VOGU-3710 file (C-alpha; in Angstrom, 3 decimals, decimal comma):
1> ghttgpslnn> 61,159/72,941/129,485  61,896/75,919/131,696  60,037/78,591/129,661  58,433/80,578/132,392  61,319/81,770/134,521  64,930/81,528/135,237  66,041/78,255/136,409  69,338/77,272/138,484  71,272/74,046/138,246  71,529/71,405/140,904
11> dklykfaysa> 74,480/71,330/143,244  75,940/74,821/142,036  76,856/77,751/143,750  76,556/80,939/141,612  78,914/83,719/142,627  77,878/87,433/142,056  79,241/90,818/142,561  76,594/93,411/143,642  76,243/97,220/144,089  73,839/99,500/144,901
21> evyvdqvkas> 74,277/103,320/144,297  72,417/106,362/145,121  73,258/109,811/143,585  71,500/113,085/144,737  71,974/116,296/142,655  70,535/119,144/140,805  68,068/118,044/137,924  70,441/119,074/135,083  73,725/118,236/136,680  76,071/115,222/135,555
31> lqksagyris> 76,170/112,410/138,048  80,186/112,675/138,149  79,872/115,408/140,636  76,803/114,106/142,639  76,579/113,379/146,250  75,949/109,826/147,312  77,449/106,530/148,164  77,720/102,944/147,101  77,406/99,605/148,960  79,073/96,760/147,149
41> sgvdvnllwr> 79,378/93,033/148,285  79,479/89,510/146,890  76,449/87,548/146,638  76,053/83,678/146,756  73,275/82,007/145,393  72,242/78,335/145,084  69,299/76,217/144,607  67,917/74,684/147,921  65,047/72,613/146,620  62,835/71,991/143,516
51> npdndddqlv> 59,230/70,925/143,568  58,880/67,266/142,406  55,702/67,937/140,798  56,506/71,385/139,311  59,958/72,248/138,004  58,874/75,810/138,137  58,866/76,187/141,899  62,112/76,579/143,260  63,591/77,645/146,525  66,881/79,577/146,301
61> kvmirdvrve> 69,073/80,834/148,888  70,601/84,227/148,752  73,558/85,464/150,892  75,171/88,727/150,994  78,997/88,735/152,116  82,040/91,304/152,181  80,142/94,241/152,299  82,027/97,712/151,575  80,628/101,279/151,693  82,299/104,144/149,836
71> nvngrpaakn> 81,712/107,491/147,823  79,818/107,014/144,656  82,366/109,539/142,961  86,401/109,483/143,690  87,102/111,832/146,402  90,284/112,858/147,948  90,780/111,587/151,319  90,388/114,933/153,089  86,964/115,179/151,488  85,924/111,618/152,080
81> iftgksteki> 83,733/110,839/155,017  84,602/106,984/154,781  88,283/107,541/155,209  89,823/105,278/157,758  86,867/103,829/158,739  86,030/99,773/158,329  82,500/98,768/157,106  81,546/97,519/160,587  82,297/100,916/162,033  80,255/102,738/159,462
91> igkeylealq> 77,173/100,292/159,161  77,555/99,045/162,948  78,196/95,455/163,914  74,656/94,395/164,785  73,497/95,761/161,135  76,420/94,207/159,337  75,719/90,814/160,884  72,096/91,013/160,120  72,806/92,194/156,432  74,842/89,135/156,066
101> rpivlelvrg> 72,367/86,648/157,243  71,138/84,763/154,160  67,466/85,080/152,772  65,214/82,273/151,103  63,246/83,040/147,924  60,532/80,870/146,587  60,395/81,381/142,827  57,211/80,153/141,000  57,356/80,897/137,188  59,925/83,443/137,830
111> kvknfysyqn> 58,012/85,509/140,464  58,879/85,693/144,036  55,977/83,883/145,907  57,366/84,061/149,163  60,290/85,977/150,647  61,904/84,207/153,873  63,955/85,987/156,361  64,492/86,593/160,067  61,640/88,226/162,232  63,189/90,990/164,357
121> epgftqnikr> 65,779/91,804/161,881  66,211/95,787/161,451  63,817/97,355/158,867  66,896/98,886/156,992  68,849/95,723/156,540  65,579/93,945/155,693  64,831/96,693/153,038  68,373/96,105/151,273  67,702/92,452/151,056  64,193/93,234/149,627
131> glaslfqlql> 65,912/95,421/146,931  68,313/92,405/145,885  65,553/89,885/146,096  63,343/91,917/143,693  66,051/91,714/141,162  65,392/87,842/140,707  61,905/88,385/139,690  61,520/88,241/135,884  59,324/86,541/133,135  60,663/85,212/130,047
141> hsgasrevdi> 57,892/86,247/127,681  56,837/89,824/126,654  53,710/91,260/128,206  52,416/93,448/130,986  51,675/92,181/134,435  51,023/93,386/137,956  53,782/92,492/140,296  54,676/92,811/143,907  58,096/93,899/144,822  60,000/96,279/147,106
151> sgkcnttyhv> 58,105/99,072/145,392  54,674/97,805/146,093  52,150/96,255/143,557  53,259/97,922/140,344  52,179/97,726/136,613  55,305/96,122/134,964  56,012/95,717/131,424  58,575/93,080/129,968  59,958/93,073/126,546  62,132/89,787/125,520
161> rqdqvtkvka> 64,447/89,601/122,790  66,756/86,481/122,737  68,981/86,463/125,882  67,872/89,904/127,026  64,921/90,973/129,017  63,777/94,572/129,779  61,589/95,139/132,627  60,039/98,675/132,816  58,063/99,476/136,097  55,332/102,338/136,054
171> ldsceiekqg> 56,322/103,725/139,474  53,408/105,955/139,600  51,149/103,048/139,443  52,806/101,447/142,602  50,460/100,628/145,533  52,487/101,227/148,741  51,870/102,898/152,003  52,297/106,529/151,088  53,211/109,190/153,462  53,264/113,098/152,963
181> ftshnqildv> 51,152/115,816/151,196  51,244/118,281/148,510  50,137/122,007/148,323  46,726/123,035/147,830  47,452/124,951/144,560  49,190/123,647/141,643  51,547/126,658/140,978  52,550/126,509/144,516  53,359/122,815/144,441  56,055/120,457/143,257
191> stkatsatiy> 55,682/118,191/140,112  57,559/114,734/139,963  58,498/112,319/137,390  59,779/108,849/138,281  60,925/106,021/135,623  62,453/102,684/136,530  64,078/100,154/134,165  65,960/96,945/134,352  68,117/95,205/131,773  68,583/91,408/132,339
201> vledsfiksv> 71,224/89,441/130,224  70,839/85,677/130,426  73,018/82,638/129,988  71,896/78,951/130,210  68,469/80,199/131,399  69,884/81,908/134,298  70,894/85,566/135,098  74,344/86,521/133,691  74,039/90,136/134,646  71,272/92,758/135,953
211> kaeenyvlll> 71,434/96,290/135,510  68,677/98,358/137,130  67,875/102,330/137,141  65,436/104,264/138,888  65,170/108,194/138,347  63,132/110,585/140,389  62,971/114,223/139,408  61,308/116,840/141,447  60,520/120,376/140,176  59,200/123,420/141,912
221> nsrrktgaki> 56,147/124,343/139,545  56,837/128,259/139,984  60,430/127,915/139,103  61,600/124,689/137,324  65,202/125,532/137,364  64,795/124,840/141,309  64,608/121,016/141,924  66,559/117,920/142,652  66,840/114,287/141,232  67,625/111,133/142,772
231> vskqrlelks> 69,196/108,296/140,868  69,368/104,799/142,225  71,410/101,950/140,210  71,692/98,288/141,230  74,114/95,962/139,444  74,269/92,356/139,540  77,020/90,308/137,751  77,784/86,773/137,616  81,534/86,145/138,501  81,846/82,338/138,794
241> vqagpgliag> 79,947/79,114/139,255  81,250/76,452/141,266  80,139/73,362/142,847  77,940/73,877/145,912  75,708/72,146/148,265  73,259/69,382/147,180  69,455/69,800/147,252  67,262/69,180/150,303  64,679/66,590/149,928  61,106/67,231/150,598
251> kqvasviktl> 57,589/67,560/149,285  56,337/70,838/151,172  58,150/74,223/150,990  56,955/74,752/154,737  58,906/71,248/155,875  62,040/72,569/153,729  62,273/75,939/155,414  61,965/74,308/158,702  64,657/71,956/158,052  66,914/74,834/156,987
261> dssyvavtlv> 66,215/76,909/159,885  63,364/77,005/162,357  63,801/80,873/162,838  62,779/81,781/159,198  59,464/83,440/158,520  57,583/84,606/155,330  57,671/88,354/155,171  56,248/90,472/152,555  58,437/91,715/149,659  57,041/95,282/149,981
271> aepvkseckk> 59,363/97,529/151,747  58,466/98,447/155,341  58,650/102,135/156,518  61,851/102,876/158,270  62,858/106,376/159,845  66,174/106,895/161,581  65,782/108,701/164,927  67,488/112,431/165,110  70,072/111,943/167,972  71,084/115,353/168,288
281> cpslsehwqs> 67,934/117,673/167,425  67,331/120,685/169,430  63,864/120,375/171,499  60,902/122,574/170,274  61,787/125,458/172,914  65,541/125,273/172,315  64,665/125,926/168,509  62,458/128,633/169,145  64,916/130,535/171,229  67,473/130,357/168,318
291> irehmhpekl> 64,941/131,938/165,836  62,931/133,938/168,305  64,624/137,373/167,391  63,907/137,181/163,725  60,135/137,191/164,510  59,421/140,591/165,868  56,430/142,284/164,038  58,834/144,999/162,463  60,771/142,223/160,939  57,984/140,633/159,244
301> skaeaarsfl> 58,877/141,628/155,687  62,388/140,092/155,685  63,607/136,871/154,150  65,109/135,784/157,566  61,616/135,848/159,131  60,151/133,568/156,510  62,968/131,245/156,739  62,704/131,155/160,750  58,951/130,532/160,177  59,476/127,434/157,811
311> sfiqsirkat> 62,306/125,763/160,154  59,897/126,299/163,213  57,012/124,698/161,488  59,145/121,492/160,895  60,119/121,299/164,510  56,438/121,762/165,525  55,313/119,107/163,331  57,634/116,680/165,344  56,574/118,091/168,865  53,892/116,803/171,273
321> keeilqiirs> 50,880/119,137/172,291  52,507/119,642/175,658  55,701/120,867/173,955  53,818/123,300/171,702  51,463/124,440/174,911  54,607/125,329/176,631  55,979/127,694/173,991  52,404/129,390/173,254  51,812/130,037/177,241  55,349/131,312/178,036
331> enkellpqvv> 55,512/133,886/175,027  54,824/137,758/175,206  52,270/139,570/173,353  54,757/140,880/170,607  55,884/137,557/169,399  52,529/135,310/170,236  50,904/136,209/166,843  53,767/134,978/164,913  53,717/131,697/167,097  50,095/131,247/166,382
341> davtsaqtpa> 50,775/131,552/162,609  53,442/128,674/162,853  51,413/126,339/165,143  48,345/126,595/162,954  50,335/126,283/159,652  52,035/123,188/160,865  48,498/121,241/160,711  49,164/118,165/162,925  46,634/116,802/165,293  49,019/118,077/168,216
351> sleailefld> 49,343/121,291/166,781  45,522/121,700/166,530  44,684/120,506/169,783  47,283/122,886/171,445  46,059/126,012/169,856  42,377/125,237/170,275  43,218/124,431/173,848  45,012/127,832/174,309  42,492/130,166/172,406  39,250/131,324/174,295
361> fkdtststlq> 36,885/132,792/171,837  34,787/134,045/174,657  37,599/136,248/175,590  37,861/139,426/173,688  41,341/140,593/174,953  42,848/137,712/172,514  41,060/138,599/169,581  44,255/139,402/167,492  45,470/135,924/168,007  42,150/134,434/167,287
371> erflyacgfa> 42,311/136,445/163,815  45,605/135,268/163,097  44,670/131,483/163,867  41,654/131,738/161,477  43,667/133,177/158,725  46,241/130,601/159,127  43,557/128,056/158,830  42,159/129,733/155,797  45,688/129,478/154,245  46,272/126,043/155,247
381> shpnemllks> 48,224/124,117/152,681  46,416/120,611/152,982  43,694/121,059/155,352  41,599/118,201/156,651  38,209/117,338/157,675  39,088/117,611/161,402  39,966/121,264/161,208  36,657/122,340/159,601  34,772/120,159/162,114  36,702/122,083/164,874
391> ltakfkgdia> 35,780/125,327/163,394  32,240/124,856/162,717  31,969/123,707/166,451  33,679/126,857/167,431  30,980/129,022/165,352  28,221/127,175/167,001  29,604/128,080/170,471  29,757/131,512/171,945  32,164/134,091/170,418  32,711/137,296/172,153
401> neeiretlvi> 33,752/139,448/169,229  31,416/139,945/166,331  34,607/140,644/163,901  35,867/137,259/164,977  32,582/135,505/164,433  32,599/137,083/161,025  36,202/136,016/160,064  35,450/132,497/161,413  32,535/131,728/159,066  34,477/133,310/156,076
411> vmgalirklc> 37,349/131,184/156,733  34,965/128,012/156,823  33,993/128,965/153,367  37,641/128,781/152,198  38,132/125,601/153,784  34,833/124,228/152,158  36,431/125,098/148,805  39,760/123,505/149,390  38,286/120,406/150,807  35,923/120,099/147,897
421> dregcklpav> 38,726/120,731/145,248  40,422/117,582/146,799  37,252/115,449/146,294  35,729/116,181/149,821  32,703/117,672/148,970  30,711/114,604/150,499  32,987/114,438/153,615  30,074/114,871/156,687  32,106/118,125/158,116  31,878/119,439/154,770
431> veakrlilnr> 28,192/118,796/154,283  27,479/120,028/157,583  29,347/123,247/157,300  27,774/123,904/153,772  24,290/123,471/155,120  25,066/125,642/158,173  26,019/128,667/155,988  23,267/128,182/153,324  20,593/127,743/155,958  21,635/130,669/158,072
441> lekakkddnv> 21,866/132,965/155,014  18,216/132,138/154,302  17,235/133,095/157,762  19,523/136,129/158,210  17,579/139,474/158,929  20,367/141,772/159,546  22,588/143,123/156,851  25,579/142,559/158,602  24,776/138,938/158,841  23,546/138,535/155,245
451> rmyllalkna> 26,923/140,044/154,300  28,972/137,714/156,457  27,492/134,674/154,983  27,780/135,987/151,301  31,533/136,446/152,071  31,637/132,986/153,361  30,118/131,841/149,865  32,379/134,044/147,984  35,284/131,859/149,466  33,463/128,680/149,013
461> llpeaiplll> 32,384/129,063/145,471  29,494/126,306/145,830  27,489/125,757/142,395  24,361/125,479/144,618  25,035/128,988/146,046  24,704/130,533/142,616  20,978/130,998/142,443  21,073/132,605/146,071  23,848/134,838/144,991  21,724/135,856/142,043
471> kyaeseegpi> 18,964/136,920/144,403  21,002/139,098/146,494  22,731/140,616/143,702  19,700/141,916/141,968  17,341/142,460/144,525  19,375/144,027/147,619  21,030/147,268/148,044  24,652/148,533/148,434  27,120/146,226/150,176  25,077/143,271/150,054
481> snvaatalqr> 24,274/143,363/146,325  28,077/144,311/145,814  29,266/141,233/147,772  26,856/138,991/145,905  27,992/140,229/142,297  31,562/140,170/143,482  31,253/136,538/144,696  29,643/135,545/141,128  32,526/137,161/139,553  35,082/134,764/141,361
491> ydpsfltkev> 33,251/131,641/139,679  34,932/130,134/136,802  33,072/131,147/133,672  31,951/127,400/133,048  29,523/127,882/135,979  27,789/130,995/134,792  24,772/129,595/133,114  22,156/131,539/130,915  20,403/132,381/134,070  23,350/134,133/135,342
501> ketmnriyhq> 24,232/136,081/132,275  20,498/137,384/131,838  20,511/138,456/135,425  23,816/140,336/134,960  22,161/142,130/131,822  19,399/143,186/133,885  21,498/144,557/136,442  23,696/146,298/134,004  21,006/148,057/131,818  18,838/148,334/135,165
511> nrkvhektvr> 15,927/146,602/133,504  14,190/146,179/136,831  15,554/148,730/139,190  18,109/151,356/139,555  21,557/149,958/140,875  24,629/151,368/141,978  27,619/151,954/139,496  29,882/149,598/141,325  27,263/146,588/140,980  26,510/147,333/137,505
521> ttaaaiilns> 30,302/147,601/136,461  30,992/144,171/138,146  27,887/142,785/136,332  29,466/144,100/133,000  32,949/142,580/133,942  31,189/139,214/134,350  29,229/139,416/131,131  32,520/140,303/129,273  34,541/137,540/131,115  32,392/134,739/130,384
531> npsymevkni> 32,490/134,060/126,569  29,674/137,014/125,612  27,490/136,734/122,615  27,723/139,353/119,810  24,463/141,059/121,068  25,541/141,292/124,608  28,842/143,124/123,736  26,962/145,266/121,181  24,407/146,397/124,032  27,119/147,047/126,463
541> llsigelple> 28,901/149,292/123,866  25,681/151,072/122,701  24,917/151,793/126,288  28,149/154,092/126,814  27,124/157,612/126,284  23,888/157,141/128,148  25,646/156,339/131,628  26,695/158,659/134,216  29,801/160,375/133,401  32,480/158,730/135,020
551> mnkymlsmiq> 30,919/155,243/134,325  30,846/156,045/130,512  34,539/156,452/130,883  35,160/153,500/133,035  33,280/151,127/130,514  35,234/152,589/127,721  38,511/151,894/129,499  37,240/148,268/130,157  36,604/147,798/126,507  39,878/149,331/125,487
561> dilhfempss> 41,592/146,909/128,117  40,068/143,879/126,652  41,327/144,588/123,229  45,018/145,757/124,193  45,582/142,894/126,586  43,791/140,339/124,055  41,460/138,809/126,433  39,136/135,922/125,371  36,314/138,347/124,478  38,655/140,376/122,523
571> ktvrqvlkdm> 37,463/138,732/119,092  33,779/139,384/119,635  34,454/143,023/120,729  36,375/143,574/117,445  33,361/142,177/115,461  30,828/144,623/117,161  33,263/147,588/116,498  32,981/147,019/112,628  29,736/148,463/113,011  29,698/152,307/112,950
581> rthnydrfsr> 26,787/152,733/115,266  28,771/151,243/118,200  32,119/152,326/117,107  31,990/156,267/116,547  33,760/159,400/117,983  30,682/160,490/120,168  31,085/157,176/122,097  34,846/156,873/122,212  35,706/160,344/123,114  34,128/160,217/126,353
591> mgsssaysgy> 35,771/162,519/129,281  36,476/161,365/132,716  39,064/160,075/135,042  37,862/156,610/135,654  40,043/153,733/133,993  40,908/150,038/133,631  44,211/148,667/132,848  45,898/145,439/132,725  49,676/144,452/132,158  52,508/141,727/132,772
601> itrgpdvsst> 54,598/142,047/136,039  56,589/138,861/134,903  56,667/136,786/131,868  58,755/133,581/132,317  59,060/130,157/130,822  57,378/128,565/134,025  54,967/131,051/135,346  53,712/134,790/134,580  52,006/137,232/136,674  49,686/139,978/135,532
611> ysldilysgs> 48,443/142,973/137,506  45,170/144,727/136,510  44,164/147,827/138,125  40,716/149,873/137,504  39,453/152,817/139,272  35,856/154,372/139,402  35,045/157,863/140,343  31,655/159,295/141,154  30,539/162,174/138,955  31,797/164,616/141,812
621> gilrrsnmni> 35,489/163,387/141,577  35,505/161,394/144,581  37,103/158,035/144,420  34,092/155,461/144,406  36,218/152,114/144,095  39,924/151,207/143,096  40,581/147,552/142,295  43,968/146,197/142,154  44,581/142,449/141,409  47,701/140,308/140,748
631> hifdrnaelh> 47,165/136,775/139,141  49,938/133,964/138,801  49,244/131,349/136,195  51,092/128,616/134,236  49,880/126,450/131,285  47,359/124,560/133,649  46,536/126,675/136,772  45,721/129,889/138,014  46,179/131,707/141,409  44,579/134,724/142,472
641> asqvvleaqg> 47,701/136,176/144,366  46,081/139,267/145,787  43,278/141,776/145,343  43,046/145,177/147,165  39,703/147,013/146,797  39,361/150,604/148,259  35,769/151,776/148,461  34,033/154,922/149,282  30,682/156,222/148,944  28,365/159,242/150,246
651> lesiiaatpd> 31,436/161,611/150,468  29,616/164,142/148,048  28,335/166,297/151,013  31,808/167,171/152,123  32,427/169,135/148,987  28,899/170,243/148,271  28,608/168,283/145,087  25,588/166,332/143,561  25,571/162,506/144,109  25,113/160,317/140,952
661> egeenldsfa> 21,649/159,000/140,155  20,663/156,164/142,448  23,267/157,194/144,928  21,464/160,209/146,682  20,939/158,292/150,068  24,119/156,560/150,555  25,518/156,582/153,810  29,178/158,084/154,023  31,515/155,198/154,205  35,034/154,074/153,258
671> gmsailfdvq> 36,712/150,789/153,490  38,986/148,312/152,286  38,591/144,612/151,167  41,395/142,063/150,303  41,891/138,830/148,767  45,109/137,009/149,484  45,945/133,541/147,705  42,538/132,790/146,634  41,118/133,625/150,179  38,699/136,247/150,664
681> lrpvtffqgy> 39,799/138,229/154,041  37,048/140,111/156,409  36,729/143,786/155,016  38,069/146,669/157,005  36,183/149,697/157,597  37,858/153,130/157,529  34,663/154,984/158,679  30,916/154,426/158,545  28,786/157,405/158,734  29,078/161,241/158,450
691> gdlmskmfsa> 29,987/161,683/162,245  32,551/158,997/162,173  34,016/160,448/159,101  34,338/164,092/160,705  36,059/162,722/163,833  38,758/160,546/161,990  39,077/163,516/159,638  40,093/165,948/162,221  42,233/163,386/164,195  43,516/161,865/160,855
701> tgdpinvvkg> 47,370/161,021/161,014  47,451/159,773/157,529  49,045/156,531/159,158  48,152/153,448/156,987  45,885/151,056/158,394  47,249/147,538/158,492  45,216/145,042/156,465  47,151/141,876/156,628  50,443/141,254/158,778  51,806/137,756/159,263
711> lilltdysqe> 53,503/134,693/157,785  51,926/132,276/155,552  52,991/128,902/154,172  52,609/128,726/150,670  54,325/125,524/149,447  54,023/122,587/151,461  55,138/119,505/149,766  56,568/116,459/151,631  56,825/113,021/150,177  58,542/109,565/151,033
721> iqlqsgpras> 59,722/107,696/148,344  61,090/103,935/148,559  63,941/103,219/146,498  64,085/99,742/144,760  67,787/99,563/146,047  66,562/99,568/149,637  66,947/102,928/151,362  64,271/105,454/151,609  64,379/108,826/150,099  62,460/111,907/151,308
731> aeflgglaid> 61,602/115,091/149,507  60,368/118,313/151,369  59,733/121,638/149,666  58,471/124,472/151,917  57,796/128,062/150,803  56,849/130,837/153,342  55,818/134,261/153,037  56,198/137,206/155,316  53,780/139,678/154,408  52,767/143,385/155,503
741> isggmefslw> 50,058/145,025/153,562  48,905/148,531/154,690  46,450/150,904/153,141  45,663/154,560/153,883  43,396/157,278/152,679  44,360/160,887/153,294  41,780/163,595/152,606  42,552/167,146/152,414  39,568/169,786/152,000  41,997/172,442/152,165
751> yresktnikn> 44,079/171,480/149,150  40,909/169,641/147,562  43,112/166,562/147,344  42,768/162,955/148,255  45,547/160,290/148,408  45,241/156,606/148,845  48,437/154,610/149,139  48,628/150,692/149,414  52,022/149,271/150,495  52,610/145,709/149,899
761> rvavfiagnt> 55,818/144,460/151,543  56,661/140,794/151,156  59,499/138,464/151,442  59,702/134,957/150,156  61,890/132,046/151,340  61,495/128,572/149,815  63,645/125,685/150,918  63,854/122,152/149,494  65,584/119,282/150,971  65,863/116,105/149,018
771> evdsffiktg> 67,583/113,162/151,141  68,394/109,482/150,968  68,423/108,155/154,569  70,206/104,767/154,979  70,328/104,814/158,622  74,215/104,791/158,630  74,590/107,528/156,178  72,505/110,549/154,943  72,985/112,191/151,689  71,002/114,820/150,133
781> iettlevett> 70,635/118,326/148,451  69,254/121,499/150,053  68,117/124,308/147,830  67,186/127,724/149,134  65,673/130,904/147,369  64,886/134,182/148,901  63,452/137,357/147,784  62,425/140,680/149,431  60,276/143,129/147,851  57,748/146,298/148,086
791> ldfittvqfs> 55,102/147,111/145,742  53,602/150,518/146,211  50,332/151,674/144,866  49,582/155,358/145,154  46,618/157,352/143,745  46,329/161,214/143,913  43,313/162,794/142,971  43,089/166,704/142,900  39,197/167,852/142,619  40,106/171,707/142,806
801> qypflvcmqm> 38,796/171,550/139,123  36,953/169,584/136,582  37,901/167,182/135,046  39,881/166,598/138,112  43,585/165,367/137,973  44,275/161,784/138,866  47,591/160,493/139,149  48,348/156,674/139,786  51,711/155,055/140,451  52,657/151,621/140,780
811> drvespfrry> 56,304/150,998/141,824  58,427/148,284/142,772  61,586/148,868/144,734  65,072/147,191/143,961  64,640/143,565/145,487  67,545/141,312/146,598  67,255/137,774/145,259  69,656/135,104/146,627  69,719/131,362/145,934  71,864/128,748/147,360
821> vtkyeslpsg> 72,450/124,922/146,723  74,215/122,475/149,310  74,960/118,976/148,504  75,919/116,819/151,654  76,980/113,227/152,838  77,097/112,759/156,619  77,571/109,903/159,064  75,617/109,777/162,623  79,074/110,190/164,170  78,900/113,878/163,062
831> rrytarrgka> 81,407/113,586/160,035  79,927/115,595/157,210  80,990/116,445/153,566  79,277/119,524/152,009  79,767/121,420/148,861  77,914/124,927/148,716  77,273/127,562/145,661  75,205/130,223/145,727  74,555/133,402/143,859  73,134/136,665/145,038
841> ellagnqypl> 71,723/139,484/142,964  69,521/142,806/142,843  66,543/142,692/140,659  66,013/146,331/139,267  63,037/148,347/140,587  60,514/149,197/138,246  57,707/151,514/137,578  54,739/149,709/135,937  53,281/151,386/133,032  49,573/152,363/133,015
851> hqensnmcrm> 47,746/153,790/130,310  49,117/157,023/128,440  46,346/159,280/129,981  47,523/158,448/133,335  51,193/159,296/132,491  49,791/162,953/131,244  47,965/163,345/134,312  50,690/162,546/136,489  52,957/165,300/134,966  50,106/167,851/135,549
861> vvgaksdsss> 49,568/166,718/139,308  53,498/166,824/140,073  53,674/170,190/138,042  50,821/171,651/140,015  52,375/170,426/143,323  55,644/172,299/142,735  53,785/175,466/141,774  51,762/175,481/144,464  54,538/175,215/147,001  56,490/178,225/145,383
871> nwf> 53,762/180,803/145,482  52,097/179,991/148,757  52,904/183,412/149,954
//
């Protein structure tokens, strides 16, 4: 009547052959060429005791013997790290002895109720035994259950057909202590898929053979060709049944176990975390010395800088606060900012304590380092509550430099958003930071303070901040209403209520007061991007022709861009254009130089990226705003990779021109604002006021102003994986960006020409290492990708005639792209086998198309330049 679980016969010894194999390779590769190893052994199983009151409760002894370790794939002796080494030498005498000590399982209805082993046995050998013990757990009827085995407590489904049982374990449901973290944005992250199935063949109601296979696939979301797989296989096969020892008499399990061996203790079947110590790893300072030369500021747009940055982060994550402080305190001014980038990006309690102890916010002389620290916090891949708490405390304290104070609160906004995205909106530190920003904004009197808190909200994107942003967008002037409007533009359209759209329509159509062109065009963009109604689109189209000259042209370009790029509102726009009152020559033949255009940088199977560029001029021909955006998206997520906005106002007096309506009293100003990886940075001012403008104009060298320079951790994925055969695997993917963005604005009254140049120099390095660590052997696969590129964006305006000539160029230089894959197996003694493949190629440079009018104008500008040089005398 043994219907519920496998049953052993009395006085028999069951002799099995057992093997556990591990393979590591690229996702699509065949297992015949994978790196990996096999542990094989004999396994003896016999019944010790059966409960006299319940046949389904039995104690079974399991013993491993004759252990061998070998390559998983046949390999010539020269490439085999095990050649000439005995098992004892490979595993170590003490481990081998521990591995061959027997374990006892209490099976109740086929499930392992208790697992008895020795208390101070090494975790690694204990896990291998757990992996074997888990195979003896099965039920003989179909159905689902929640079971505990080496993988944790998991949802398991059984399918039973005659003498065959299939067990499928849902690995993503397993409750086990997990270590690791994932990247904040899905596009920068890694996706995983895990499966586990075991097939049992039974004979005489006991196990004849078991085949178990577990697969883990890890893919880089931004490039799904890059990834790794781990395959773990177990086999148990009955070889013979012999006469064996008799049963032990007894009523209770505890007394039987005591009779057997008083050293036995019941231990959990769930694997225990095991980490092998690194014997020959360099110290943090040794590591820093080896990569230091790649971290000089002039090398920061090279792939080697990004590679060194990532390896340094990995070292910092293992270091103590004292070791970190020693490097920070001993480094020179030139390299310290890069050290600060790495220490902050490491995001360990020790690294945060070290950097906070080192930085003194009351000291203005280290403000460059303070800013680098704050931006690295803003870009944190998996920030925690402690980080936000520390920054809030700093903000409440003394800060000598007003710009640092501004950056600090802007970064707090970015951290609030990241924590809220991970269900952390109710954490005490988040609640406090939100309250602080909202309360201080309500009380702020000075324009600079109001702008600072609005920029923080532009990063935080709190739903409860929308009413405040509406108030500032509609009732305030200049920069303040502008920041509030652009903050609303960053919200997902689902948050933009009827009230938001009504306010944006009032601003655009100037129902209550006169607004600047920059705010009006932002309001129009918000309306057109958030599922506009037929009437909203119609009113916007009818307004074209009644607007200031350049704004007419800008709005027309925006509508044409929506149609050409098939944006969500293009259907509604097409419907409206069927009406001749909106779609006529008078409206669609407006002159001017302003424009809006979107296009694709790349379109790939995994991710695509788009660029959009819009430029608004004042009626006098001076740049009012240029806005360059790059977005990256896949099927499920989007990332605002960068935005660079150049703004100028009040410059008409220089060329004796008449300002546009509502802009007569604007102070002279030019500046730049940037968003990088969804984080709004502190805006940079080129000049403020007429006097400042004149002094800078006469001393101008045309040298670019640095906007962003540094190292950013983009992809940060680390997971520990418990394999059901016993070993632990780890997967780490790190992606770093070395970036150098600079922007300049040259102005020549003599040639009546202005030129803006934004140079984006970037290098990306991604490294993935997937490794199975079995104490006595490590096997894994390393993948690296690197690319360096420069994107130049140049705008030349000649205002010697009207309409003035505007030429925009967006160029990407030729870019080297390299990728390498290394598979390896290594022993602690230093013996190592590696197989490496690589590919290097040059990605062709590209000049990105903008609209046709721009191409025509560029020909005229370039032509005019060559003419003027020849007839100068």
